[in-house]
All heavy atoms as a GROMACS GRO file, in nm:
protein
  545
    1GLU      N    1   0.969  -1.720   0.590
    1GLU     CA    2   1.016  -1.677   0.719
    1GLU      C    3   0.958  -1.540   0.751
    1GLU      O    4   0.919  -1.466   0.662
    1GLU     CB    5   1.169  -1.672   0.722
    1GLU     CG    6   1.228  -1.566   0.635
    1GLU     CD    7   1.380  -1.573   0.632
    1GLU    OE1    8   1.434  -1.680   0.602
    1GLU    OE2    9   1.442  -1.470   0.661
    2ALA      N   10   0.954  -1.505   0.876
    2ALA     CA   11   0.903  -1.375   0.918
    2ALA      C   12   0.998  -1.265   0.871
    2ALA      O   13   1.120  -1.285   0.865
    2ALA     CB   14   0.890  -1.371   1.069
    3SER      N   15   0.943  -1.150   0.833
    3SER     CA   16   1.026  -1.038   0.791
    3SER      C   17   0.948  -0.908   0.804
    3SER      O   18   0.827  -0.909   0.825
    3SER     CB   19   1.074  -1.056   0.647
    3SER     OG   20   0.966  -1.051   0.557
    4HIS      N   21   1.020  -0.798   0.790
    4HIS     CA   22   0.955  -0.668   0.796
    4HIS      C   23   0.882  -0.645   0.664
    4HIS      O   24   0.937  -0.669   0.556
    4HIS     CB   25   1.058  -0.556   0.819
    4HIS     CG   26   0.995  -0.423   0.835
    4HIS    ND1   27   0.977  -0.338   0.730
    4HIS    CD2   28   0.940  -0.362   0.944
    4HIS    CE1   29   0.917  -0.229   0.774
    4HIS    NE2   30   0.893  -0.242   0.903
    5VAL      N   31   0.759  -0.596   0.671
    5VAL     CA   32   0.677  -0.573   0.552
    5VAL      C   33   0.632  -0.428   0.551
    5VAL      O   34   0.590  -0.373   0.654
    5VAL     CB   35   0.553  -0.665   0.550
    5VAL    CG1   36   0.465  -0.635   0.430
    5VAL    CG2   37   0.594  -0.811   0.551
    6SER      N   38   0.642  -0.366   0.433
    6SER     CA   39   0.596  -0.230   0.413
    6SER      C   40   0.505  -0.227   0.291
    6SER      O   41   0.542  -0.281   0.186
    6SER     CB   42   0.715  -0.137   0.392
    6SER     OG   43   0.673  -0.008   0.357
    7LEU      N   44   0.386  -0.168   0.304
    7LEU     CA   45   0.292  -0.154   0.193
    7LEU      C   46   0.244  -0.010   0.191
    7LEU      O   47   0.179   0.035   0.285
    7LEU     CB   48   0.175  -0.250   0.208
    7LEU     CG   49   0.065  -0.241   0.102
    7LEU    CD1   50   0.120  -0.272  -0.036
    7LEU    CD2   51  -0.049  -0.334   0.136
    8ILE      N   52   0.279   0.061   0.084
    8ILE     CA   53   0.250   0.204   0.074
    8ILE      C   54   0.174   0.231  -0.055
    8ILE      O   55   0.206   0.176  -0.160
    8ILE     CB   56   0.380   0.287   0.076
    8ILE    CG1   57   0.461   0.254   0.201
    8ILE    CG2   58   0.349   0.437   0.069
    8ILE    CD1   59   0.599   0.316   0.204
    9ILE      N   60   0.072   0.319  -0.046
    9ILE     CA   61  -0.005   0.362  -0.162
    9ILE      C   62   0.045   0.500  -0.202
    9ILE      O   63   0.061   0.589  -0.118
    9ILE     CB   64  -0.156   0.372  -0.128
    9ILE    CG1   65  -0.209   0.243  -0.067
    9ILE    CG2   66  -0.236   0.414  -0.251
    9ILE    CD1   67  -0.217   0.126  -0.159
   10TYR      N   68   0.067   0.519  -0.334
   10TYR     CA   69   0.112   0.646  -0.389
   10TYR      C   70   0.013   0.692  -0.496
   10TYR      O   71  -0.051   0.609  -0.561
   10TYR     CB   72   0.249   0.631  -0.457
   10TYR     CG   73   0.360   0.590  -0.365
   10TYR    CD1   74   0.394   0.456  -0.348
   10TYR    CD2   75   0.434   0.685  -0.295
   10TYR    CE1   76   0.496   0.417  -0.263
   10TYR    CE2   77   0.537   0.647  -0.210
   10TYR     CZ   78   0.567   0.514  -0.195
   10TYR     OH   79   0.668   0.476  -0.111
   11ASP      N   80   0.004   0.825  -0.516
   11ASP     CA   81  -0.073   0.872  -0.630
   11ASP      C   82   0.015   0.861  -0.754
   11ASP      O   83   0.132   0.823  -0.746
   11ASP     CB   84  -0.128   1.013  -0.608
   11ASP     CG   85  -0.024   1.122  -0.600
   11ASP    OD1   86   0.094   1.098  -0.635
   11ASP    OD2   87  -0.059   1.233  -0.559
   12ILE      N   88  -0.041   0.893  -0.869
   12ILE     CA   89   0.030   0.872  -0.996
   12ILE      C   90   0.153   0.962  -1.009
   12ILE      O   91   0.245   0.932  -1.086
   12ILE     CB   92  -0.067   0.887  -1.116
   12ILE    CG1   93  -0.010   0.823  -1.241
   12ILE    CG2   94  -0.103   1.031  -1.139
   12ILE    CD1   95   0.000   0.673  -1.234
   13THR      N   96   0.160   1.071  -0.931
   13THR     CA   97   0.277   1.159  -0.935
   13THR      C   98   0.386   1.114  -0.839
   13THR      O   99   0.492   1.175  -0.834
   13THR     CB  100   0.238   1.305  -0.904
   13THR    OG1  101   0.190   1.312  -0.769
   13THR    CG2  102   0.134   1.357  -1.000
   14GLY      N  103   0.357   1.009  -0.759
   14GLY     CA  104   0.458   0.956  -0.669
   14GLY      C  105   0.448   1.006  -0.526
   14GLY      O  106   0.531   0.970  -0.443
   15ARG      N  107   0.347   1.086  -0.496
   15ARG     CA  108   0.328   1.132  -0.357
   15ARG      C  109   0.265   1.022  -0.273
   15ARG      O  110   0.172   0.956  -0.318
   15ARG     CB  111   0.240   1.256  -0.352
   15ARG     CG  112   0.307   1.380  -0.410
   15ARG     CD  113   0.216   1.497  -0.400
   15ARG     NE  114   0.098   1.468  -0.484
   15ARG     CZ  115  -0.002   1.550  -0.506
   15ARG    NH1  116  -0.003   1.668  -0.449
   15ARG    NH2  117  -0.102   1.516  -0.583
   16GLU      N  118   0.318   1.003  -0.152
   16GLU     CA  119   0.265   0.901  -0.063
   16GLU      C  120   0.125   0.940  -0.017
   16GLU      O  121   0.103   1.050   0.032
   16GLU     CB  122   0.356   0.884   0.058
   16GLU     CG  123   0.310   0.776   0.152
   16GLU     CD  124   0.400   0.755   0.271
   16GLU    OE1  125   0.524   0.752   0.252
   16GLU    OE2  126   0.348   0.743   0.383
   17ILE      N  127   0.031   0.848  -0.031
   17ILE     CA  128  -0.107   0.869   0.012
   17ILE      C  129  -0.125   0.812   0.153
   17ILE      O  130  -0.175   0.880   0.242
   17ILE     CB  131  -0.207   0.803  -0.085
   17ILE    CG1  132  -0.192   0.862  -0.226
   17ILE    CG2  133  -0.350   0.817  -0.035
   17ILE    CD1  134  -0.219   1.009  -0.236
   18VAL      N  135  -0.088   0.686   0.171
   18VAL     CA  136  -0.104   0.622   0.302
   18VAL      C  137  -0.011   0.503   0.311
   18VAL      O  138   0.017   0.436   0.212
   18VAL     CB  139  -0.252   0.580   0.325
   18VAL    CG1  140  -0.294   0.472   0.230
   18VAL    CG2  141  -0.276   0.538   0.468
   19LYS      N  142   0.039   0.479   0.432
   19LYS     CA  143   0.120   0.360   0.459
   19LYS      C  144   0.028   0.261   0.530
   19LYS      O  145  -0.014   0.284   0.642
   19LYS     CB  146   0.239   0.395   0.547
   19LYS     CG  147   0.336   0.282   0.565
   19LYS     CD  148   0.456   0.324   0.646
   19LYS     CE  149   0.543   0.417   0.565
   19LYS     NZ  150   0.672   0.448   0.629
   20LEU      N  151  -0.008   0.152   0.461
   20LEU     CA  152  -0.102   0.056   0.515
   20LEU      C  153  -0.037  -0.044   0.610
   20LEU      O  154  -0.099  -0.087   0.706
   20LEU     CB  155  -0.172  -0.020   0.402
   20LEU     CG  156  -0.260   0.065   0.309
   20LEU    CD1  157  -0.314  -0.021   0.197
   20LEU    CD2  158  -0.372   0.129   0.387
   21VAL      N  159   0.086  -0.083   0.580
   21VAL     CA  160   0.157  -0.181   0.663
   21VAL      C  161   0.301  -0.133   0.679
   21VAL      O  162   0.364  -0.090   0.583
   21VAL     CB  163   0.156  -0.320   0.596
   21VAL    CG1  164   0.234  -0.421   0.679
   21VAL    CG2  165   0.014  -0.369   0.572
   22ASP      N  166   0.350  -0.141   0.801
   22ASP     CA  167   0.491  -0.110   0.830
   22ASP      C  168   0.528  -0.183   0.959
   22ASP      O  169   0.545  -0.123   1.063
   22ASP     CB  170   0.512   0.040   0.844
   22ASP     CG  171   0.659   0.077   0.852
   22ASP    OD1  172   0.742  -0.002   0.804
   22ASP    OD2  173   0.690   0.185   0.905
   23THR      N  174   0.536  -0.316   0.950
   23THR     CA  175   0.557  -0.398   1.068
   23THR      C  176   0.616  -0.533   1.030
   23THR      O  177   0.625  -0.566   0.912
   23THR     CB  178   0.423  -0.418   1.144
   23THR    OG1  179   0.447  -0.481   1.267
   23THR    CG2  180   0.326  -0.500   1.063
   24ASN      N  181   0.655  -0.610   1.128
   24ASN     CA  182   0.700  -0.747   1.104
   24ASN      C  183   0.580  -0.837   1.089
   24ASN      O  184   0.482  -0.824   1.162
   24ASN     CB  185   0.788  -0.796   1.219
   24ASN     CG  186   0.922  -0.726   1.221
   24ASN    OD1  187   0.978  -0.698   1.117
   24ASN    ND2  188   0.971  -0.699   1.339
   25LYS      N  189   0.584  -0.925   0.991
   25LYS     CA  190   0.476  -1.021   0.966
   25LYS      C  191   0.533  -1.161   0.965
   25LYS      O  192   0.646  -1.185   0.922
   25LYS     CB  193   0.409  -0.994   0.830
   25LYS     CG  194   0.332  -0.866   0.823
   25LYS     CD  195   0.202  -0.879   0.896
   25LYS     CE  196   0.116  -0.756   0.876
   25LYS     NZ  197  -0.008  -0.765   0.948
   26SER      N  198   0.452  -1.255   1.010
   26SER     CA  199   0.492  -1.395   1.011
   26SER      C  200   0.473  -1.455   0.871
   26SER      O  201   0.406  -1.397   0.786
   26SER     CB  202   0.408  -1.472   1.112
   26SER     OG  203   0.271  -1.464   1.078
   27LEU      N  204   0.529  -1.571   0.852
   27LEU     CA  205   0.515  -1.644   0.728
   27LEU      C  206   0.368  -1.676   0.704
   27LEU      O  207   0.295  -1.707   0.797
   27LEU     CB  208   0.595  -1.774   0.735
   27LEU     CG  209   0.588  -1.867   0.614
   27LEU    CD1  210   0.651  -1.801   0.494
   27LEU    CD2  211   0.658  -1.997   0.646
   28GLY      N  212   0.323  -1.666   0.580
   28GLY     CA  213   0.184  -1.701   0.547
   28GLY      C  214   0.118  -1.594   0.464
   28GLY      O  215   0.179  -1.495   0.424
   29TYR      N  216  -0.010  -1.614   0.439
   29TYR     CA  217  -0.090  -1.520   0.361
   29TYR      C  218  -0.150  -1.416   0.454
   29TYR      O  219  -0.195  -1.448   0.563
   29TYR     CB  220  -0.201  -1.593   0.286
   29TYR     CG  221  -0.151  -1.680   0.175
   29TYR    CD1  222  -0.131  -1.815   0.194
   29TYR    CD2  223  -0.122  -1.626   0.050
   29TYR    CE1  224  -0.084  -1.896   0.092
   29TYR    CE2  225  -0.075  -1.705  -0.052
   29TYR     CZ  226  -0.056  -1.840  -0.030
   29TYR     OH  227  -0.009  -1.918  -0.132
   30HIS      N  228  -0.151  -1.292   0.406
   30HIS     CA  229  -0.208  -1.181   0.481
   30HIS      C  230  -0.291  -1.097   0.386
   30HIS      O  231  -0.260  -1.087   0.267
   30HIS     CB  232  -0.099  -1.095   0.545
   30HIS     CG  233  -0.012  -1.172   0.639
   30HIS    ND1  234  -0.046  -1.194   0.770
   30HIS    CD2  235   0.107  -1.235   0.621
   30HIS    CE1  236   0.047  -1.264   0.829
   30HIS    NE2  237   0.142  -1.291   0.739
   31ARG      N  238  -0.395  -1.035   0.438
   31ARG     CA  239  -0.484  -0.953   0.356
   31ARG      C  240  -0.488  -0.813   0.414
   31ARG      O  241  -0.495  -0.795   0.536
   31ARG     CB  242  -0.624  -1.011   0.356
   31ARG     CG  243  -0.720  -0.934   0.271
   31ARG     CD  244  -0.859  -0.987   0.283
   31ARG     NE  245  -0.859  -1.126   0.240
   31ARG     CZ  246  -0.963  -1.186   0.185
   31ARG    NH1  247  -1.075  -1.122   0.170
   31ARG    NH2  248  -0.955  -1.311   0.149
   32VAL      N  249  -0.484  -0.714   0.325
   32VAL     CA  250  -0.494  -0.574   0.365
   32VAL      C  251  -0.601  -0.510   0.278
   32VAL      O  252  -0.603  -0.529   0.156
   32VAL     CB  253  -0.360  -0.500   0.345
   32VAL    CG1  254  -0.373  -0.353   0.380
   32VAL    CG2  255  -0.251  -0.565   0.427
   33ILE      N  256  -0.691  -0.435   0.341
   33ILE     CA  257  -0.795  -0.365   0.267
   33ILE      C  258  -0.774  -0.215   0.285
   33ILE      O  259  -0.763  -0.166   0.398
   33ILE     CB  260  -0.935  -0.406   0.317
   33ILE    CG1  261  -0.955  -0.554   0.292
   33ILE    CG2  262  -1.042  -0.323   0.247
   33ILE    CD1  263  -1.084  -0.609   0.348
   34TRP      N  264  -0.767  -0.144   0.173
   34TRP     CA  265  -0.754   0.002   0.176
   34TRP      C  266  -0.893   0.061   0.167
   34TRP      O  267  -0.969   0.030   0.076
   34TRP     CB  268  -0.666   0.048   0.059
   34TRP     CG  269  -0.649   0.196   0.049
   34TRP    CD1  270  -0.637   0.284   0.151
   34TRP    CD2  271  -0.641   0.273  -0.070
   34TRP    NE1  272  -0.620   0.412   0.103
   34TRP    CE2  273  -0.623   0.407  -0.033
   34TRP    CE3  274  -0.647   0.242  -0.205
   34TRP    CZ2  275  -0.612   0.510  -0.125
   34TRP    CZ3  276  -0.635   0.344  -0.297
   34TRP    CH2  277  -0.617   0.476  -0.258
   35ASP      N  278  -0.926   0.149   0.258
   35ASP     CA  279  -1.059   0.210   0.262
   35ASP      C  280  -1.072   0.333   0.172
   35ASP      O  281  -1.175   0.400   0.172
   35ASP     CB  282  -1.098   0.246   0.405
   35ASP     CG  283  -1.003   0.344   0.470
   35ASP    OD1  284  -0.909   0.393   0.404
   35ASP    OD2  285  -1.022   0.372   0.590
   36GLY      N  286  -0.969   0.364   0.093
   36GLY     CA  287  -0.976   0.476   0.000
   36GLY      C  288  -0.952   0.611   0.066
   36GLY      O  289  -0.988   0.714   0.011
   37LYS      N  290  -0.888   0.609   0.183
   37LYS     CA  291  -0.858   0.734   0.254
   37LYS      C  292  -0.708   0.756   0.260
   37LYS      O  293  -0.630   0.661   0.258
   37LYS     CB  294  -0.915   0.729   0.395
   37LYS     CG  295  -1.067   0.722   0.398
   37LYS     CD  296  -1.117   0.717   0.539
   37LYS     CE  297  -1.269   0.706   0.540
   37LYS     NZ  298  -1.320   0.693   0.678
   38ASP      N  299  -0.670   0.884   0.269
   38ASP     CA  300  -0.528   0.916   0.282
   38ASP      C  301  -0.487   0.907   0.429
   38ASP      O  302  -0.567   0.871   0.516
   38ASP     CB  303  -0.496   1.052   0.221
   38ASP     CG  304  -0.562   1.169   0.293
   38ASP    OD1  305  -0.615   1.152   0.404
   38ASP    OD2  306  -0.562   1.280   0.236
   39LYS      N  307  -0.362   0.944   0.459
   39LYS     CA  308  -0.311   0.930   0.595
   39LYS      C  309  -0.376   1.026   0.693
   39LYS      O  310  -0.364   1.008   0.814
   39LYS     CB  311  -0.158   0.943   0.597
   39LYS     CG  312  -0.102   1.067   0.535
   39LYS     CD  313   0.049   1.058   0.528
   39LYS     CE  314   0.105   1.156   0.426
   39LYS     NZ  315   0.245   1.131   0.402
   40ARG      N  316  -0.446   1.127   0.644
   40ARG     CA  317  -0.518   1.220   0.732
   40ARG      C  318  -0.664   1.183   0.749
   40ARG      O  319  -0.738   1.251   0.818
   40ARG     CB  320  -0.508   1.362   0.675
   40ARG     CG  321  -0.366   1.415   0.675
   40ARG     CD  322  -0.363   1.559   0.629
   40ARG     NE  323  -0.227   1.603   0.620
   40ARG     CZ  324  -0.174   1.663   0.515
   40ARG    NH1  325  -0.247   1.685   0.408
   40ARG    NH2  326  -0.049   1.700   0.517
   41GLY      N  327  -0.707   1.075   0.680
   41GLY     CA  328  -0.846   1.031   0.690
   41GLY      C  329  -0.938   1.089   0.587
   41GLY      O  330  -1.059   1.066   0.591
   42ASN      N  331  -0.883   1.166   0.491
   42ASN     CA  332  -0.963   1.224   0.384
   42ASN      C  333  -0.986   1.122   0.274
   42ASN      O  334  -0.894   1.048   0.237
   42ASN     CB  335  -0.894   1.348   0.325
   42ASN     CG  336  -0.871   1.455   0.429
   42ASN    OD1  337  -0.959   1.485   0.508
   42ASN    ND2  338  -0.752   1.512   0.429
   43ILE      N  339  -1.105   1.121   0.217
   43ILE     CA  340  -1.136   1.031   0.107
   43ILE      C  341  -1.065   1.080  -0.019
   43ILE      O  342  -1.072   1.198  -0.052
   43ILE     CB  343  -1.288   1.024   0.084
   43ILE    CG1  344  -1.356   0.964   0.207
   43ILE    CG2  345  -1.321   0.944  -0.040
   43ILE    CD1  346  -1.506   0.968   0.204
   44VAL      N  347  -0.995   0.991  -0.087
   44VAL     CA  348  -0.925   1.028  -0.210
   44VAL      C  349  -1.017   1.007  -0.329
   44VAL      O  350  -1.115   0.933  -0.322
   44VAL     CB  351  -0.793   0.948  -0.228
   44VAL    CG1  352  -0.698   0.976  -0.113
   44VAL    CG2  353  -0.819   0.801  -0.242
   45SER      N  354  -0.986   1.072  -0.439
   45SER     CA  355  -1.071   1.064  -0.558
   45SER      C  356  -1.043   0.937  -0.638
   45SER      O  357  -0.941   0.871  -0.620
   45SER     CB  358  -1.047   1.186  -0.647
   45SER     OG  359  -0.913   1.191  -0.688
   46SER      N  360  -1.137   0.905  -0.725
   46SER     CA  361  -1.117   0.793  -0.817
   46SER      C  362  -0.996   0.820  -0.904
   46SER      O  363  -0.967   0.936  -0.936
   46SER     CB  364  -1.240   0.775  -0.907
   46SER     OG  365  -1.352   0.741  -0.829
   47GLY      N  366  -0.927   0.715  -0.945
   47GLY     CA  367  -0.813   0.734  -1.032
   47GLY      C  368  -0.715   0.620  -1.022
   47GLY      O  369  -0.741   0.517  -0.959
   48VAL      N  370  -0.599   0.640  -1.084
   48VAL     CA  371  -0.494   0.539  -1.085
   48VAL      C  372  -0.399   0.567  -0.969
   48VAL      O  373  -0.356   0.681  -0.948
   48VAL     CB  374  -0.417   0.542  -1.219
   48VAL    CG1  375  -0.301   0.443  -1.218
   48VAL    CG2  376  -0.511   0.513  -1.335
   49TYR      N  377  -0.368   0.463  -0.895
   49TYR     CA  378  -0.276   0.471  -0.782
   49TYR      C  379  -0.172   0.361  -0.797
   49TYR      O  380  -0.191   0.264  -0.870
   49TYR     CB  381  -0.351   0.455  -0.649
   49TYR     CG  382  -0.440   0.574  -0.621
   49TYR    CD1  383  -0.570   0.577  -0.669
   49TYR    CD2  384  -0.393   0.682  -0.550
   49TYR    CE1  385  -0.652   0.688  -0.646
   49TYR    CE2  386  -0.473   0.792  -0.525
   49TYR     CZ  387  -0.602   0.794  -0.574
   49TYR     OH  388  -0.681   0.903  -0.552
   50LEU      N  389  -0.061   0.377  -0.728
   50LEU     CA  390   0.046   0.277  -0.727
   50LEU      C  391   0.057   0.221  -0.587
   50LEU      O  392   0.038   0.294  -0.489
   50LEU     CB  393   0.179   0.340  -0.765
   50LEU     CG  394   0.183   0.413  -0.899
   50LEU    CD1  395   0.313   0.490  -0.912
   50LEU    CD2  396   0.167   0.315  -1.012
   51TYR      N  397   0.084   0.092  -0.576
   51TYR     CA  398   0.115   0.036  -0.446
   51TYR      C  399   0.252  -0.029  -0.453
   51TYR      O  400   0.290  -0.085  -0.554
   51TYR     CB  401   0.008  -0.061  -0.396
   51TYR     CG  402  -0.004  -0.190  -0.474
   51TYR    CD1  403   0.071  -0.301  -0.440
   51TYR    CD2  404  -0.094  -0.200  -0.579
   51TYR    CE1  405   0.058  -0.420  -0.510
   51TYR    CE2  406  -0.108  -0.318  -0.650
   51TYR     CZ  407  -0.032  -0.428  -0.614
   51TYR     OH  408  -0.044  -0.545  -0.685
   52ARG      N  409   0.325  -0.015  -0.345
   52ARG     CA  410   0.461  -0.070  -0.337
   52ARG      C  411   0.471  -0.156  -0.213
   52ARG      O  412   0.443  -0.110  -0.103
   52ARG     CB  413   0.564   0.043  -0.331
   52ARG     CG  414   0.707  -0.004  -0.326
   52ARG     CD  415   0.799   0.116  -0.322
   52ARG     NE  416   0.937   0.077  -0.322
   52ARG     CZ  417   1.015   0.074  -0.430
   52ARG    NH1  418   0.967   0.111  -0.546
   52ARG    NH2  419   1.141   0.036  -0.420
   53ILE      N  420   0.509  -0.280  -0.234
   53ILE     CA  421   0.527  -0.372  -0.122
   53ILE      C  422   0.675  -0.409  -0.114
   53ILE      O  423   0.738  -0.436  -0.215
   53ILE     CB  424   0.438  -0.498  -0.135
   53ILE    CG1  425   0.449  -0.583  -0.009
   53ILE    CG2  426   0.467  -0.576  -0.262
   53ILE    CD1  427   0.342  -0.687   0.005
   54GLU      N  428   0.728  -0.403   0.007
   54GLU     CA  429   0.866  -0.441   0.033
   54GLU      C  430   0.868  -0.540   0.148
   54GLU      O  431   0.804  -0.517   0.250
   54GLU     CB  432   0.949  -0.318   0.071
   54GLU     CG  433   0.959  -0.215  -0.037
   54GLU     CD  434   1.039  -0.093   0.006
   54GLU    OE1  435   1.095  -0.093   0.119
   54GLU    OE2  436   1.044   0.003  -0.072
   55MET      N  437   0.940  -0.650   0.129
   55MET     CA  438   0.957  -0.748   0.236
   55MET      C  439   1.087  -0.822   0.213
   55MET      O  440   1.112  -0.869   0.102
   55MET     CB  441   0.839  -0.844   0.244
   55MET     CG  442   0.811  -0.921   0.121
   55MET     SD  443   0.659  -1.012   0.140
   55MET     CE  444   0.588  -0.982  -0.020
   56GLY      N  445   1.167  -0.827   0.317
   56GLY     CA  446   1.298  -0.890   0.301
   56GLY      C  447   1.373  -0.821   0.188
   56GLY      O  448   1.384  -0.701   0.184
   57GLY      N  449   1.418  -0.897   0.090
   57GLY     CA  450   1.487  -0.841  -0.026
   57GLY      C  451   1.396  -0.822  -0.146
   57GLY      O  452   1.442  -0.789  -0.254
   58PHE      N  453   1.266  -0.840  -0.128
   58PHE     CA  454   1.169  -0.833  -0.238
   58PHE      C  455   1.100  -0.697  -0.238
   58PHE      O  456   1.056  -0.648  -0.134
   58PHE     CB  457   1.064  -0.942  -0.219
   58PHE     CG  458   0.951  -0.938  -0.319
   58PHE    CD1  459   0.967  -0.988  -0.446
   58PHE    CD2  460   0.829  -0.884  -0.283
   58PHE    CE1  461   0.863  -0.984  -0.537
   58PHE    CE2  462   0.724  -0.880  -0.373
   58PHE     CZ  463   0.742  -0.930  -0.501
   59THR      N  464   1.092  -0.635  -0.356
   59THR     CA  465   1.019  -0.509  -0.374
   59THR      C  466   0.940  -0.518  -0.504
   59THR      O  467   0.993  -0.564  -0.605
   59THR     CB  468   1.116  -0.390  -0.383
   59THR    OG1  469   1.193  -0.384  -0.263
   59THR    CG2  470   1.041  -0.260  -0.402
   60GLN      N  471   0.814  -0.474  -0.498
   60GLN     CA  472   0.731  -0.475  -0.619
   60GLN      C  473   0.638  -0.354  -0.616
   60GLN      O  474   0.580  -0.322  -0.512
   60GLN     CB  475   0.649  -0.603  -0.627
   60GLN     CG  476   0.575  -0.619  -0.757
   60GLN     CD  477   0.509  -0.755  -0.767
   60GLN    OE1  478   0.442  -0.799  -0.675
   60GLN    NE2  479   0.531  -0.822  -0.878
   61THR      N  480   0.625  -0.288  -0.731
   61THR     CA  481   0.534  -0.176  -0.747
   61THR      C  482   0.438  -0.208  -0.860
   61THR      O  483   0.482  -0.250  -0.967
   61THR     CB  484   0.611  -0.046  -0.778
   61THR    OG1  485   0.707  -0.023  -0.674
   61THR    CG2  486   0.518   0.072  -0.788
   62LYS      N  487   0.309  -0.187  -0.836
   62LYS     CA  488   0.206  -0.215  -0.937
   62LYS      C  489   0.103  -0.104  -0.936
   62LYS      O  490   0.088  -0.031  -0.839
   62LYS     CB  491   0.139  -0.348  -0.909
   62LYS     CG  492   0.231  -0.466  -0.926
   62LYS     CD  493   0.157  -0.576  -0.990
   62LYS     CE  494   0.258  -0.686  -1.022
   62LYS     NZ  495   0.199  -0.788  -1.099
   63LYS      N  496   0.029  -0.096  -1.047
   63LYS     CA  497  -0.079   0.002  -1.061
   63LYS      C  498  -0.210  -0.061  -1.015
   63LYS      O  499  -0.230  -0.182  -1.026
   63LYS     CB  500  -0.097   0.045  -1.206
   63LYS     CG  501   0.012   0.134  -1.257
   63LYS     CD  502  -0.024   0.196  -1.390
   63LYS     CE  503  -0.049   0.094  -1.498
   63LYS     NZ  504  -0.067   0.154  -1.630
   64MET      N  505  -0.300   0.025  -0.969
   64MET     CA  506  -0.436  -0.017  -0.940
   64MET      C  507  -0.529   0.100  -0.968
   64MET      O  508  -0.485   0.216  -0.973
   64MET     CB  509  -0.452  -0.063  -0.796
   64MET     CG  510  -0.432   0.040  -0.693
   64MET     SD  511  -0.456  -0.031  -0.531
   64MET     CE  512  -0.397   0.103  -0.431
   65VAL      N  513  -0.656   0.072  -0.988
   65VAL     CA  514  -0.754   0.175  -1.016
   65VAL      C  515  -0.857   0.176  -0.904
   65VAL      O  516  -0.912   0.073  -0.869
   65VAL     CB  517  -0.825   0.148  -1.151
   65VAL    CG1  518  -0.932   0.253  -1.177
   65VAL    CG2  519  -0.724   0.147  -1.265
   66LEU      N  520  -0.878   0.295  -0.847
   66LEU     CA  521  -0.981   0.314  -0.746
   66LEU      C  522  -1.102   0.373  -0.816
   66LEU      O  523  -1.093   0.480  -0.878
   66LEU     CB  524  -0.932   0.408  -0.635
   66LEU     CG  525  -1.033   0.444  -0.528
   66LEU    CD1  526  -1.074   0.320  -0.448
   66LEU    CD2  527  -0.980   0.551  -0.436
   67VAL      N  528  -1.216   0.304  -0.807
   67VAL     CA  529  -1.340   0.350  -0.869
   67VAL      C  530  -1.441   0.372  -0.759
   67VAL      O  531  -1.468   0.283  -0.680
   67VAL     CB  532  -1.392   0.246  -0.971
   67VAL    CG1  533  -1.521   0.293  -1.034
   67VAL    CG2  534  -1.288   0.218  -1.077
   68ARG      N  535  -1.498   0.489  -0.756
   68ARG     CA  536  -1.601   0.522  -0.654
   68ARG      C  537  -1.737   0.515  -0.716
   68ARG      O  538  -1.764   0.541  -0.824
   68ARG     CB  539  -1.578   0.661  -0.598
   68ARG     CG  540  -1.447   0.667  -0.525
   68ARG     CD  541  -1.462   0.752  -0.403
   68ARG     NE  542  -1.344   0.743  -0.325
   68ARG     CZ  543  -1.332   0.666  -0.219
   68ARG    NH1  544  -1.430   0.596  -0.174
   68ARG    NH2  545  -1.219   0.663  -0.151
   0.00000   0.00000   0.00000
């Protein structure tokens, strides 16, 4: 079913880097591509980042590695 979706990238210390999605989405598969920039448009450095996705009652946080 359709629900509100939030997808946020954080650095390893927990500071928010960028909010990629913060809207209602319909049922189905969706793709989001992060261009490696923060919310001000600055390029971030290589390293470990966390992403957190929230939709409906579901929340998940995972690690990812950005390599330049």
